[in-house]
N, C-alpha and C positions, 0 to 999 in steps of 0.2 A: 504494500500500500504506500504510494508515494506522497503522502500527506505533508503539507508544509506546516501543519498545526503542531506546535512544539510539545503539547501535552498529550499527544497520541503516540504510542509506540508503533513498531512495524506491523503489529497485528491489529492496530486500530483501537487499542485499549488505553484508557486514561492512565497517566502516570505523572509523577512529579519530576520535573526536569532536573538533571544533575548540573548544578552551577559551580561545582567544586573547582573546575579548571579555569573558570572565568576570572579575569583580572578584577581586583578591587578598584573601583573608580567612584568618583563623586557623581551622584545621580539625583535628579530633581524631577518631580512630576507635578503638574498643575491641572486640576479638574474643576469644573464648574457646573452650575445648574441653577434652576430657579423654582419658586413655588408661587403660583398665581392664587389670589384670594379676594374675598369681598372687601369692600371699603371698611366695613365694621371690624373685621379681623385685623386688617392692616392698621387701622387707627388704634386698636387696643395694643398692638405690638409697638407702634410708634410712641404711644403715650405711656406705656408701661403699666397698663391696667388689665392685662390678661390675668385671669384668676390663678393660673399656675405659677406666675412670677415672671422674671426677666427672660423672655423668649429668646432673644438673640444671644445673651450670655450663656444660657443653658444649651442652645444649639451649637455654639462654638465649642463648648466643653465636650458635648456628645460627639462632634466631628473629630476632635483630637483623640478621644478615647477609641473611637471606631478605627481610626488609622492604625493605632497600636494593636488592635485585635483582629486585623484583616485576615491573618493566616488561620484564625480560629473560625472564621465565617466562610471563606472561600476555600474549598477543599484542597486545591493543588497549589496554593500560594505558600511560599517559603516564609518562615518567621524572619523578620528583618529588624536589625538594630537601627531604629529611626533616629536621625540626628535632630530633626526639627519638624514640627507640624504647625502650620498657620491656617486658621479658618477665618475668612472674612465674610461677614454677612452685611448686605447693603439693602436698605429699603428702596424700593422702586415705586413707580406710580400705581402698579397693580399687584405688588407682591414683594418677595424678598429674593435677592440673588446671592449665591454663595460662590466663593472661590476658595479652594483648599490647595495648599502647597505643602508637599512633603519632600524631605531630603534625607539622604543617607550616603555613607561611603560603604559600598558593598559590591557583591557579585551579581546582583539582580536589581531590576528597577523597582520603583515605588508607584507605578501607575495605578495598581489596584488599591493601594493605600490611599491615594489621593481621591480616587473615584468613590471609595467606601466612605471616606471622611465627608465628602460633599453630599453623598446620598443620605447618610445618617443625620447630618446637620439639617437637611431639608425635612426629613421624616420627623425630626424632633420639633421643628417649627409646626408641622402638621399636628403632631400630638398635643402640643401646648395650646393650639388655637382652634382645635376641632370643635369645641363647644360653640364657637361663634360661626364656623363655616366648615361643614363636612364635605363640601364640594371643591375644596382646594385642589389644585392640580400641580403635581411635581412634574417638571419637564426639562428637557434639554440637558440632562446629566451626561457629560462627556469629557474626555480627555482634551485639554486645551494645549498642553505643551509637555514635552519630556526632554530632558537634557542628560547627556552622559551615556556611558555604556558603549558596547560594541556597535550598536546600530546608530549611534550618534544622536543628534538633536532632531526634534520633530515639532512642528507647530500646526495646530488645526487651522484649516481655512477659515476666513472671516464668516462665511455663511456655511451652514451645514444643512443639507437636505435630509430630513428625517428619520 
């Protein structure tokens, strides 16, 4: 089976990739996404009146914690010694945008950690504001950028068809 998928062996079975021979390099990944919501929910977040507390601070902490636990959530991810995690949440006209940046010096990248951080931060916003708007929509979660490693640097195109 001539698959280019690295997590499949010659028989097409899922396996964890051996990164032991890879060079230790500085690696960074940036992921983002957003959650659309009602004006009522957005106002509560903006004004700090959500019943569960400070939504953005809690979502930031949740994203950081999620990045650190990625290998426990995604079956074939390696446990990685993360150097730094930054989760930025920004209020927009109709919701909240998140950008998660994760870095390490290691033998494999941190794309999954950045994507997990962004996703969990957005899910935390949902959880904390769901009493005000159960119809919130998490959307556009994607890798925005990666730096380092054998495959080098990559940046998402400005527009992304869905």
